[in-house]
C-alpha positions as CSV (number, residue, x, y, z in Angstrom):
1,X,277.9,-34.4,-56.0
2,X,279.1,-32.0,-54.3
3,X,282.2,-31.5,-52.0
4,X,279.3,-30.2,-49.3
5,X,277.3,-33.8,-49.3
6,X,280.6,-35.9,-49.4
7,X,282.1,-34.4,-46.4
8,X,279.0,-34.8,-44.5
9,X,278.7,-38.3,-45.8
10,X,282.2,-39.3,-44.2
11,X,281.0,-37.1,-41.1
12,X,278.3,-39.4,-41.0
13,X,280.2,-42.9,-41.4
14,X,282.2,-41.7,-38.9
15,X,279.9,-41.4,-36.8
16,X,277.8,-44.4,-37.1
17,X,280.8,-46.5,-36.9
18,X,282.3,-44.4,-33.6
19,X,278.8,-45.0,-31.9
20,X,278.9,-48.7,-33.0
21,X,281.9,-49.6,-31.8
22,X,281.8,-47.4,-28.4
23,X,279.0,-49.7,-27.7
24,X,280.5,-52.9,-28.1
25,X,281.8,-54.9,-24.9
26,X,285.4,-54.9,-25.1
27,X,288.0,-52.6,-24.4
28,X,289.8,-52.2,-27.5
29,X,286.7,-51.9,-29.5
30,X,285.4,-48.7,-27.4
31,X,288.9,-47.3,-27.9
32,X,288.3,-47.2,-31.4
33,X,284.8,-45.8,-31.4
34,X,286.2,-43.1,-29.3
35,X,288.3,-42.1,-31.4
36,X,286.5,-42.5,-34.4
37,X,284.1,-40.2,-33.1
38,X,287.1,-37.3,-32.5
39,X,287.8,-37.8,-36.2
40,X,284.2,-36.9,-37.3
41,X,284.1,-33.8,-34.8
42,X,287.6,-32.5,-35.9
43,X,286.1,-33.3,-39.6
44,X,283.0,-31.0,-38.8
45,X,284.4,-28.3,-37.2
46,X,287.3,-28.3,-40.4
47,X,283.7,-28.1,-42.6
48,X,282.7,-25.3,-40.7
49,X,285.1,-23.0,-41.9
50,X,284.2,-22.9,-45.3
51,X,284.8,-25.2,-48.0
52,X,286.8,-23.3,-50.4
53,X,290.0,-24.8,-52.3
54,X,292.4,-22.7,-53.4
55,X,291.9,-19.5,-51.1
56,X,294.4,-18.1,-48.2
57,X,293.2,-18.9,-44.8
58,X,294.0,-15.0,-43.7
59,X,292.6,-12.2,-45.1
60,X,294.6,-10.6,-48.5
61,X,292.8,-7.3,-50.2
62,X,293.7,-9.3,-53.7
63,X,291.7,-12.6,-53.2
64,X,287.5,-11.6,-52.4
65,X,287.0,-14.7,-50.3
66,X,289.1,-16.4,-47.8
67,X,288.8,-19.3,-45.4
68,X,288.4,-18.9,-41.2
69,X,291.1,-19.6,-39.7
70,X,289.5,-20.3,-36.2
71,X,288.1,-23.7,-37.4
72,X,291.6,-24.6,-38.5
73,X,293.4,-23.6,-35.6
74,X,290.8,-25.4,-33.5
75,X,291.0,-28.6,-35.4
76,X,294.7,-28.8,-34.7
77,X,293.9,-28.2,-31.1
78,X,291.3,-31.1,-31.2
79,X,294.2,-32.8,-32.9
80,X,296.7,-33.1,-30.0
81,X,294.0,-33.0,-27.3
82,X,292.5,-36.1,-29.1
83,X,296.3,-37.9,-29.3
84,X,296.4,-37.1,-25.2
85,X,293.3,-38.8,-24.6
86,X,293.7,-41.5,-26.4
87,X,297.0,-42.4,-25.1
88,X,295.6,-42.2,-21.3
89,X,292.2,-44.7,-22.0
90,X,295.1,-47.1,-24.4
91,X,296.7,-47.0,-21.3
92,X,293.6,-47.2,-18.6
93,X,292.3,-50.0,-20.7
94,X,295.5,-52.1,-20.4
95,X,296.1,-51.3,-16.8
96,X,292.7,-52.7,-16.4
97,X,293.0,-55.4,-18.5
98,X,296.0,-56.8,-16.5
99,X,294.2,-56.0,-13.3
100,X,291.2,-58.0,-14.0
101,X,292.2,-60.6,-16.4
102,X,289.1,-59.8,-19.1
103,X,288.8,-57.1,-21.5
104,X,285.4,-56.8,-21.1
105,X,284.3,-53.0,-20.5
106,X,281.8,-54.8,-17.4
107,X,285.0,-56.2,-16.0
108,X,283.3,-59.7,-16.3
109,X,285.1,-63.2,-17.0
110,X,283.9,-64.7,-20.0
111,X,283.8,-68.7,-19.4
112,X,286.8,-69.5,-21.6
113,X,289.1,-66.8,-20.0
114,X,288.4,-68.0,-16.3
115,X,291.4,-70.9,-16.4
116,X,293.8,-68.5,-18.0
117,X,296.2,-65.9,-16.1
118,X,296.9,-63.0,-18.5
119,X,300.3,-62.2,-16.0
120,X,303.1,-64.1,-16.8
């Protein structure tokens, strides 16, 4: 098997899992789904820069082939943005749970949760 096939399969599995979790009804699962999709995008951006093993990311006269440094810089930037976005979404989900008493995405309270008060 080639390296490209393995990377493409990993990207497809992350996207499939991310879409599945994003379509669930609870906020924590939606947050995990969005995180998986962002990991898939990071892996895709990294794969754009040609998958070459043991090559420098900058131009060198001694080495004929080099990898493209732009996708690597994009992935590093995307990791920071993803971390900030995930932290914000977790805080919003927690605030929504504390305000509504339910972690359902549509805001409806299930029958077994109506009698419980989530706040101490």
